[in-house]
N, C-alpha and C positions, 0 to 999 in steps of 0.2 A: 290502610285497610279500606276497601270500598264497601258500598252498601250491601253487596251480596254476602260479604263476610260478617256483617253485623246481625245481631239478633234483633230483628225488628219486631214490632208488636204483631204484625201479620204472621211472621214465622213462629213466634211464641204461641199464638193461638192455634196454628197448625199442629204444633207439637202437643199441646195439652188437650187438643180435641182429636188427636190421632187421625188427622186429615190425609187420606190417601191421595188426594188431588195434588199434594205437594211432593209426593215421592218422585224422585228423579230431578227435582228442582234444587234440593239441598240435602245435606246430611247433617245431623247434629250429634255432637259428642258431649259426654258428661265428664267433667274434670275429676270429680270425686271417685268415679268407678273406672275411668279410662276405657269406657265402652262407647261405641258410636252406633246410631240407629237411624232408621228411616223416620220421617215425620209421622207415619201411620203406626209406629210401634205401639203395642198395647201394654208395654211395661209401665211401671209407676212413673208419673211425671217427675222430672228432676227439679231441683231448685233452680230458679231462673239464673242466679249468679254463677252456677256451675256449667252452664251451656256454652259450647263453642260451635260455630257454624262453619261448615266446609262445603266446597263445590261438589265433591264426590267422595266415595269410599277410599280411593287411593290417597287423597290428601289427608284424610283422617288416619289412615294406617301409617303414612309417612310421619305423622306427628305422634306416633306411638300409641294410638288408640286401637282397641280390639273390636271386631264386629260383634254385634249383639247375637246371642243364640236364638232369641225369640223371633226377631224380624228378618234376620239374615240379610243385612244391607249390601253384602258383596255378592249375594246369590249363592254363596257356598256355606257349608257348615263349618264352624270352628272345630278343629280336632278336639275330641272329648278330653284327651289328657291335658290340653291347654285350658279348657273350661274348668276341669276339676282343680287344676293348679290355681286358677283364679278364685274358685270357691274356697279352697284351702287357705289361700292368702287372706281372703276376707274374714274367715273364721279366726285365723291367728291374730288378726288385728282387732277383732270385735268380740272375742270370746266372753268378755265381761258384760256384754249387753244381752238383752233378751233376744235369743235367736231361735226361730222356729223354721221348719222346712219351708213354709210359705214366705217368710221374710228373706231367707236365703235365695229362694227362687226369684223373688221380686228384685233383689239387689243384684243378682248375677244373671238376670234376663233368661229365664227358662221356666219350664213348668215344674211344679213340685215332684210329680211322678217321675219325669225324665231325670231330674236332678238326683233324686234318691237312687234310682237304678244305676245311673252312670257313675255317681260318686262311689257307691258300694262296689261296683265292678272294678274300678280303678284303684281305690284306696283300701278295699277289703273290709271296710266298716261303713256304717251308715253315717250321714252327716251329723245326726244327733249323737251317735257314739263318739265321733271325732271331737265334737264340741265338749263332751264329757271328759274325754282323755286330756284335752287341752286344759280344761279347768282344773282337773285333779292334778295334772303335772305342775301347774302354777301354784296350786295350794300346797303341794309337797315342798316346793321351793320356799314358799313363805313360811311354812312350819319349821323348816330347817334353819332358815336364815334370819328370822325376825321373832320378836316376842308378841306379835299381834295376837289378839284374842281370836279364837276359832270363829266366833260370830263375824268379826271384822274380815277375816280371811274369806269366809263364805260370801260375804257381800262383794269383796274385792274381785272374786273370780266369777261373779254373775249369778250366784245362787242365794237369793234373799232368805230362803227358808233354811234356818240352821239345822233343824232336825233332818230335813231331806239331804242337806250337804253331808252331815255325819253318816247317814245311811249309805249314800252313794260312795263316799270316801271309803267306808269299810268294805263295801261290795267290791270296789276296784282294787283296794290295796290289802285287804285282809285285816286291817287295823283301824281303830278309831283315829281321828286326827290327833287327839291328846297322846295316845300311845305311840303313834308314829313320831311325833315331836320328841317324846321322851327317849325313844330308841335311836333317833337320827340326829339329835341336837349336836352341834359342834362342841367338842369338849374344850372350851376356851380355858376353863379354870385349871384342868389337869395339865394343859400345855404350858401355862404360865408357871406352875409349880415345878415342872421338870427342869 
């Protein structure tokens, strides 16, 4: 690895200061998101230990990194369906964290407005609705397969307010979590007796 491949202090300063003077001199990729950007990109600054340096966009793509939707380091727009797949994958991996439209836009390198419109057009639901579906789906699984308390399940799926969790669960399923568990619990006892 030569000096151009290294994340020097000069390159790091260019990245965190969004310095356009370094555009065309190198591309940086972020290991945690698999996205690459120009030094001038206005996206949230990555963690230094997650940064990889490349000569150009072609090298970053060859290493399986995707171009940023915000700074468009290849000069082309990433197809919307690929971007929405990336957003969906991020939600699926982080549904138990605090997720807002602004956080998704920062993590997935786009504007909140464009993300909302594009996601809804392709997925048929807003990002917030998708997050809720993912959380309620996981809660249903936990209610069926564990004896965890409803409060613990709410926390596990990223909803710290138990009252809100119960209200949302009932709105989405037509039942309270306790009623859902009672009606869907696996009948272990009756199977053993048979």
